[in-house]
TILOLO-608602 format. One record per residue: x negated, y, z of N, C-alpha, C, CB in turn. Coordinates in steps of 0.1 Angstrom, whole numbers, plus 5000, padded with zeros to 4 digits. Atoms other than C-alpha are relative to their C-alpha. Glycine has a CB too. Layout:
N
XYZXYZXYZXYZ ...
***
This chain:
442
499249885000500050005000499150125000501050005012 500849885001498750344991500350105011500250074986 499849914989498350585020500450144995498850015009 499649875003499750935020498750084997500850075011 501249925002496151075022499449974987499049965011 500650035012494950884992500950054988499949854998 499149955011497951014972499850154997501449985004 500249865001496751374977499150034988499450075013 500849985012495351504943498650065004500750094990 501349954997491751594940499950164999499049954989 500149854999490451954945500150064987498750035007 499949945013489952014908501450014995499149924990 498650005004493551924901500850115007500649865002 499449904992494652144929499750144995499649995015 500549865005492652444916500850034987498550004998 499349975013494152414881501550025002499749894990 498649984997497652364894500350145006500549895010 499849884993497352664917499850124990499150025012 500249905010495952874888501250024991498849974992 498849995009498852794865501250055008500349864994 498849964992501452834893500050145003500149915012 500149854997500153174903500350084987498650035005 499749935013500353274866501550004997499349944989 498550015002503953144864500750095009500449855002 499349914990504953324896499850154997499549975014 500349865004503253644883501050044989498650014996 499149985011505253614851501450025004499949894989 498749994994508353564871500350145005500249905011 499849874994507853894889499750114991499150015012 500149905010506654084859501450034994499049964989 498749995007510054024843501050065010500549874995 499149934991511754154875499550145002500049925014 500549874997509454444883500150104989498549985004 499949905012509554594848501350075000499749924987 498749934999513254664852500050115010501149905002 500049904990512654844884499250134996499349945013 500849895005509955064869500750084990498649954995 499349935012512055144838501450055003500049914989 498649964997515255224857500450144995500349985014 499749865003515055594852500350034985499050105005 499749985014514655604814501249914995498849964992 498850085004517255314810501250075004499949865006 498849934995519655514832500350124991499850055014 499849885009519155824810500649964986498750084999 499650045014519555644776501349945000499049914994 498750075000522455424785501150065009499849855005 499049934992524155674808500649925012501150064992 499650094989524255444839500050085013499149885001 500149954986524855514876499149915008501550015006 500950084992522755384904500649875004499750085013 499450134997525255114913499949904989501550025004 500250095011524954974878498549955000500350074987 501450044999521154974882499849895011499150125003 500150104989521654784915500649864995500850055012 499450125006523854534896499049924992501350034992 501050065009521154474870498849945008499550104990 501250054993518254434894500349915012499250125005 499750074988520154284923501149904999500450095010 498950094997523654134926500249894989501250085001 499750105010524253974892498849904998500250074986 501250095001520653844889500049905012498750095000 500150084988520753714925501049895000500250095012 498950105000524053524921499649884992501350064995 500450115009522853324891498749935004500050054986 501350054996519253294904500249905012499150115004 499950084988520453154937500749864997500850075011 499350125002523052904926499449914989501550034996 500650085010521252784895498749945006499650074987 501150054993518152744917500349875007499450105009 499650124993519952484937500249894991501350035008 499850105010520952294906498749954995500950054989 501350035005517452304892499249925010499250124996 500750074990516052184925500449865001500150075013 499550145000518251874924499549934988501650005001 500550065012517151804889498549965002500150094988 501450024998513551844900499749885010499350125006 500250104990513951604930500149864993501150005010 499850135007515051324905499049984989501449994995 500750025012512751394876498650075000500750064989 501449955002509451544862500150165003499549974986 499949864996509051884879499350094990499450035014 500749925009506552004853500850034987498749934996 499249985012508951964824501250105004500649874995 498949914996511752134844499450155000500549965014 500649864998509452434852499750064986498749995008 500349955014508252464815501250054993499349894992 498749955007511852484802500550135006501149895002 499649884993512652744828499250124996500049995015 500949895004509652954819500350054986498549965001 499749975014510452944782501350095000500249884992 498749935000514053054789499950155005501049935008 500049864995513353354811499150094992499550005015 500949915008510553484788500750054988498749924996 499249965012512753484757501150105004500649874994 499049914996515553654776499550145004500849945012 500649874997513253924789499650074987498749975008 500449945012511953994754501250064993499349914991 498749965006515554024741500650125007501049894999 499549884993516254284767499750134993499550015015 500549895008514354524745500950054989498749984995 499049975011517254514720501350045005500149884991 498749974994520054594744500450154997500049985015 499649875003522154894735501150055010500650004986 499049964990524654904764499849925013501449994994 500150064987525054804800500349855000500950075010 499550135001526954484792498949914994501349994992 501050085007524154354769498949975011499450084988 501050024990521554404797500549915011499650145006 499450084989523854244822499949854996501450045003 500050145005524153924801498549954999500749994986 501350045002520453914793499349985014499250104992 500650024987519453954830500649885006500350125009 499550134995521753664838499149894994501549984996 500950105006519653464813498749995006499950034985 501350004993516453574830500249935013499550145002 499750064987517953474863500149845000501250055007 499950155002518853124851498749944998501049974988 501350065002515353064839499150015012499350074989 500949984989513553204869500549925012500050155004 499550084989515752994892499249885002501549964997 500850124999513452704885498650015005500049924988 501449984997510152864893499649965014499650144997 500450024986510052864931500249865005500750105008 499850134995511652534940499049904995501449954998 500950105005509552334916498650035004500150004984 501449964996506352524923499749965015499850144998 500350044986506652484961500149865002501150075009 499950144999507652124958498749934995501249944993 501350055005504552054937498950025010499650064986 501049964990502352234962500049915012500150155004 499950084988503652034991499649864998501550005005 500650135003502651714973498550004997500849944988 501449985002499251854965499250035012499750104989 500749954988498351985000500649935012500150155001 499650064987498451835035500850105008498749965008 499249914992500851985060499350125006500849935011 500849904993498152175079499450114991499049945008 500649905010497052355047501150064991499049924991 498949955009500452435032500250155002501349935003 499749864998500852785048499050084991499950045014 501049925008497652905031500249984985498649955004 499750035014498452724998501250074995500149854998 498849935004501952864997499850155000501149965009 500349865000500553205006499350044987499250045012 500649975013498353194975501049994989498849894998 498950005010501253084954500950125000500849875002 499249894999503453354967499350134997500650015015 500749875004500753614961500050024985498549995005 499849975014501453564925501050114997500549874993 499149885002504253814930499350135000501149995010 500849885000501554064937499550034986498849995010 500549995013499954004904501150054990499449874995 498849975008503454024888500450155003501149915003 499749864997504154354906499150094993500050025016 501049915006500954504894500150014985498649965004 499950015015501254384858501350074995499949864995 498749955004504954474857500050155001501149945008 500149854998504254824871499250074989499550035013 500949955010501354884847500750004986498749934999 499350015013503254754817501250094998500449854998 498849915001506454934825499650155000500949975012 500349864999504755264834499250044987499150025012 500949965011502055274806500749984987498749925000 499350035013503955104777501350085000500249854999 498749935000507255254788499950154997500749995013 500249865003505855604787499550034986499150065010 500649985013503855554755500949964988498749924999 499250065011506255344734501549995003499449874996 498550014996509555344753500249875007500850004987 499650114991511255104776500349874992501150035009 499650125008512354864748498749924997500750044987 501250075003508754774738499449945012499050094993 500550064988507854714774500649875003500250105012 499350124998510454444777499549894990501550014999 500550105011509354274744498749955003500050074986 501350054997505754264754500049925013499050125002 500050074988506554144789500449854998501050065010 499550145001508253824776499049914993501250004992 501050085008505253714754499249905008499250094993 500950104992502953554781500649885004499450075011 499350124995505553314792500049894991501550045003 500150105010505353124760498749915002500050054986 501350074997501653034768500149925013498950105001 499950074987502452954804500949885000500650105011 499250115002505252724794499349884994501250034992 500850115006502852524772499049955010499350064988 500950044991500252514799500649915011499350115007 499350094990502752374824500449874995501350085005 499550135006504052114800498949914997500850044988 501150085006500751994786498849985009499650054987 501250014992498152044813500249965015499250134999 499850034986499851984847500749865000500950115006 499550134998500551624857500949995012498949895001 499150034989503551524878499349915010501349944995 500750084991501851404910500849895006499450095011 499350104992502651094930500550075012499149885003 499549934989504951224957499549945013501549995000 500550034987503851224993500849905008499750135008 499450094992504851005021501550035001499449995014 498549984999508650945022500650024986500350115008 499449975014508951004984500649884994498950054991 499450125006509850644977501549985005499249885003 498750014995513050694996500950064989500250085014 499149945010516150774975500350155004501449925000 499849854998516951144970501350025008500050074987 498849984992519351244998501150094993499750065013 498949925005522751404990499750155004501449955004 500249864997522851784990500650035015500850094990 499549974987525051775021499149955011501449925002 501050054991522451565039498950105003499449874996 501149904999519751825032500550125007499450034986 499449884994521952115041500249985015501350044994 499850034986522851945074498749995008500849865001 501350014993519251875082499450145003499049924991 500649864998518352245078500950085010500050074986 499249924992521352405093500249955015501450024994 500050054986521252175123498950045009500049854999 501249964992517952335134500150155002498749964992 499949864997517952675151498950084994499950025015 501149935007514552755137500450044986498849904999 499649975013515952745102501050115000500649884993 498949905001519052955110499450145003501149975011 500649874996517053235127499050054989499350005013 501049975010514253215101500750054987499149884997 499349965012516753235072500650145001501149904996 499449874998518553535087498950115000500750005014 501149905000515253715093499450024986498949965009 500549985014514053645057501050074991499749864994 499049935008517353755042500050155003501449945003 500149854996517154085062498850064994500050015015 501249945005513554135051500250034985498849905002 499949985014514454085014501150104997500449874994 499049905002517554305017499350144999501050005012 500749874999515254595027499050014989499450025014 501149995009512254515006500450004985499049885002 499649995014514054444973500750134997501049884997 499449875002516154754978499050114997500950045012 501049905002513054964982499249984987499049995012 500750035012511254784954500850044987499749854999 499249975012514154844930500150154998501449955002 499849865002514355214937498950095004501250045009 501249914997510855334947499650094989498949915005 500549925011509955444912501050124997499949924988 499049895002513255644907499950105012501449954999 500149914989512755794942498850094998499849925013 501249925002509255914934500250104989498849914998 499849915011510356064901501050115004500549924988 499049904996513356234916499650105011501349935004 500449924988511956354949498750084998499949925012 501449945001508356434938499750054986499049915005 500349965013508656494901498949944993499850155000 501250075007505956244891500549944987499449895010 499750065012505856084857500449855002498950024990 499750155000507055734848498849925003500749964987 501350074998503455614846499550015014499050054990 500549984987502455764879500949935010500050155004 499050074991505655634896499749855000501450034997 500350145001504855284883498749965007499949964985 501350034994501255294894500050015016498950104995 500049984986501955434929501049905007500550145003 499050094994505155234936499849864997501350054996 500150145005504554924916498649945003500349994986 501450054999500754874915499650005015499050074991 500449984986500055014950500849915009500150145004 499150094992503054844966499749864998501450044998 500250155003502454514949498749955005500049984985 501350044995498754504958500149985015499050104997 499950014985499554564995500949895004500550135006 499250124998502354304994499149874999501249994991 500950125002499754054981499049985011499350014987 501050004989497154145007500749955013499450145002 499250044988499854115034500449854999501250085001 499650145002500953775020498849915004500449974986 501250084997497353635022499650015014498950044991 500349984986496653785056501049935009500050155004 499050064993499953665069499949855000501450044996 500150145002499553315055498849945007499949964986 501250064994495953245066499850035015498850054992 500249974986496053425099501049925008500350155003 499050094993499353245109499549865000501350024993 500450145001497852915097498949985011499449974986 501150024990494652975119500650005014499050114998 499550004986496653075150500949885003500850135001 499150124998499052785145499349885004500949984988 500750124996496352535152500149975014498550014996 499850024985496852595189501450015004499150105007 498649984997500452695188500850034987500250125011 499449995013502652635158501050124999500749874997 499149895000505052915168499550124994500550035014 500649885006502553165155500350014985498549995002 499649995014503653075120501150104997500449864995 498949905001506753285126499850125009501349935002 500349884991505453515154499350114992499249955012 500849905007503053685130500950094991499049934990 499149915007505753805106501050075009500849924989 499249924991507953895135499450135005500449915012 500749884995505454135149499850104989498649965006 500349915011504454285115501350074995499349934989 498749945005508154345105500550105010501049894997 499749894990508754535137499250124997499849955015 500849885003505854755127500450074987498549964999 499549955013507354795092501150115002500449894991 498949904998510354985106499650145001500749965013 500449864999508655305117499250054987499250035012 500749965012506455305086501050034989499049884995 499049975010509555285065500750145002501149895001 499549874997510955595083499150114994500250015015 501049905005507755785074500150014985498649965005 500050005014508055675038501150084994500149854995 498849935006511555825033500450125008501149904998 499649884992511456125056499850134992499150005012 500149885008510756365027498750085003501150095002 501349934997507156445038499250014988499249925011 500949985011504256525016499749874993498650065004 500250125008503556274988498949915005499750044985 501150084995500256165003500449925013498850105004 499450074988502056075036500949894996500750105010 499050095005504855905018499349874994500950064989 500750115007502455684997499249925011499150054989 500750084990500255595027500949925009499250105009 499150074992503155495048500749884992501150095006 499450105008504655305019499149884998500450064986 501050115002501455105013499949925013498750064996 500150074987501155015050501249925003499750105011 498850074999504754915051500049874992501250094996 500150125009504254675022499049905005499650044986 500950094994501254525039500649925011498850085006 499350074989503354445069501149904995500750105010 498950085005506354315049499549874993500850084990 500450115007504254075028499649885009498850034992 500550114992503253855058500949885002499650065014 499150114997506353645060500049884990501450065000 499750095011506153455027499449865002499550064987 500750134998503553175033500649935012498650025001 499550074988504653095069501449954998499950095012 498650045001508353085061500249884992500850124994 499850115009508152845032499249875005499650034986 500750114994505552625050500949945011498750055006 499250054990507852595080501349934994500550115010 498850065006510852525058499849864994500550094988 500350145005509152225042499749915011498850014990 500350094988508052095076501349965007499150075009 498750034993511752085087500749884994500950125000 499350115007512651815062499049904994500950054988 500950105005511251495046499650044986500749865000 500649975013509351485013501050014989498949904996 499050005011512351404991501050115001500749875000 499049894998514251705004499450144997500550005014 500749874999511651974999500450104989498549984999 499649915010512652114965501450065003500049934986 498749964997516252124976500050095012500949885003 500149914988515352275010499550144995499049945010 500549875005513452554991501250074993498949984990 498949945007516552614969501150055009500549904990 498949964990518952624999499550135007500249895010 500549874994516752885016500050114990498549985005 500049905010516353074984501550054997499449964987 498649975002520153064979500550105010500949875000 499649914989520753225013499350135000499749935013 500749874999518053485012500150084987498549975003 499849935012518553574976501450074999499949914987 498749945000522253634979500150115011501149895003 500049904989521853815013499150114998499749935013 501049905001518754005003500150074986498749945001 500049945014518454064965501550034996499349914991 498649995004522254014960500750125005500749885003 499349894994523454274984499150135001500349965015 500849894998520454504989500150114990498649965002 500049905010520054694956501350054997499349954988 498749965004523754704949500550105011501049884999 499549914989524654854984499250135000499949925013 500849884999521755094983500450094988498549974999 499649925012522855204947501350065003500149914988 498749944997526455254959499850115010500949895005 500249904990525255444989499350124994499149955012 500749895007522955654967501050094992498949954991 499049925008525755754944501050085009500849904991 499149934991528055834973499450125007500649905010 500849904993525456034992499650124991498849955007 500349905010524456214960501250094997499549944987 498849935002528056314954500350095012501249904998 499849924988528356444990499050125000499949925013 501049895000525156644986500350104989498649944998 499649915011526356784953501150105003500449924987 498949924995529456914970501250014991499450145002 498950005009531856834943500549854997499750074987 499550145003534056534933499749954986501550005002 500350035014532956544897498549974998500550104991 501550025002529256454903499849904989499549955014 500350105009529456134883500250044985500949885002 499749955013530856324853499050114996501450064999 501049895003528656634855498649954999500250115010 501450054999525456444863499949864995499550015014 500050135006526056134842498649964996501049984989 501350055005522955924837498850065006499950014986 501249944994520756144858499350094991499149905006 500749925010519856344827500550144998500049934987 499549865001521756664833499050105003501250025010 501049894998519756984831500250085013499950094988 499749924988521457124862499149965011501549985003 500950024988519057164891500849945011499450135004 499250064989521857084915500249854999501450075001 499950145002522256744899498849935004500349974985 501250064997518656664902499749995015498850074994 500249994985518456774939501049905007500350145005 499050094994521656574948499649864998501450034995 500450145003520456264930498849965008499749994985 501250034992517056274948500449985015499050114998 499750004986518556344982500949885004500750125005 499150114998521256074979499249875000501049994989 500850125000518655804970499150005012499249994987 500850004988516355914998500749965013499350145002 499250034988519055895025500449854999501250095001 499650145001520155555011498949915004500649974986 501250084998516655415012499650005015498950044992 500550004986515955525048500849915009500150155005 499250094992518755305060499449865001501449994994 500750135000516555005052499149985012499249984987 501050004989514255085081500549925012499650145004 499450074988516554945108500149854996501450055003 499950145004516954625087498649935002500449994985 501350064997513154555090499949975014498950104995 500150034985513354585128500949885003500450125008 499250114998516254345128499449874996501450024994 500650125005514354095107498949965009499450034986 501150034991511354115131500649925012499350125004 499450064989513654025160500449864997501250085005 499650145004515053725141498849914999500750014987 501150095001511653585134499449975014498950074992 500550024987510553625170500949905007499850135008 499050094994513753445181499849864995501450044997 500150135006513053155157498849925006499850014985 501250074995509653075174500349915012499050115004 499750084988511352925204500349864998501250065007 499650145003512452605187499149934990501450004996 500850065010509652535162499549865004498950094996 500650124996507952265182501049885000499550015014 499050115000511152065185500649974986501150035010 499350015013512352115149499249944989500650134996 500850045011509352035127499849855000498650075000 500250145002508751685113498649964998500849954989 501450045002505051695104499150115005499849974985 
***
């Protein structure tokens, strides 16, 4: 009988797998980030309101991403995860490129649904593969490296959206963003081998109800999922609207907003992800509760930094606070998914990832940008002082100074509400540490 240890792939295989998966995850976030950076020119050309931008970047995307992710995870549990991932990469890349041909809100809405359907397969399959390539005590660090791919995606998406969007227009930015996915799909399909699954993998794949019961029956999962959803509610809202905020409140160009908000914020998220993953992994050698205590502490610190970011202070203060806030926010990713996989057996991991993603995506990405967009429109209308704000200031392109001031103030006030959510998330993570020892399986 082959032992679990002997089934662990060699270091060279791990390195190539991680290289490809980081590229895949980066592409995943390029195709999300680019929409955030390009929101202002899209809003102006298609005459959209902030709630519609929230629908495009948040609610509609999140709904299909979350529920299709659960379906893709079930397919991955039964079959070849590399083939599933390759098909998903191809789909979201093609849909992203076609976004460049959209001429109205409804077109973009349908295409973003297509992107969401494809991207739904990236995280569950990637995390499941990593859990079969790495021992339990190394998963937090490995998953942190994988999750740091979103940093690369943030940076590339911000640069592509800002530079190409300003030089050639937002349509070309989408077309170019979709191209690398074709190469990544081929690499996943032809160079990554489906590994022999780890201990417990020869068991039949449990029903969805069994996996859900195994997760929800544990207090660690319930508090951790609530804390993660709250974190993503605030962070996705800020990520979606940081570029429009900088352009409206500080008058910076599209390229500058992309570089400051996207590149700077993305880099700090990545640094935070790596620091959070490896520091929590090191501290957890003596006490496993540190895996969730680290993000609990850092998210409490993110709250006041968020207040500084959106208090209307000088641009230098705003950007400094924003970068430090992102450093704190990034710490949760590796530890959360490492703990999540340790709460269930090997044959449940892709589904466990999808269940967690379902909850946090709907609660975070699904609600955050939409509610902040609605709040922004409402607060802008109140600041404008008239009931016809949406008509007079349609698309944010009106030459009236009052429209610009109201739009900027409405968005700033909406975003500052995210700060309390970070503090709540930190409390949830600290609460989840009380039951880790009793709930983990490996």
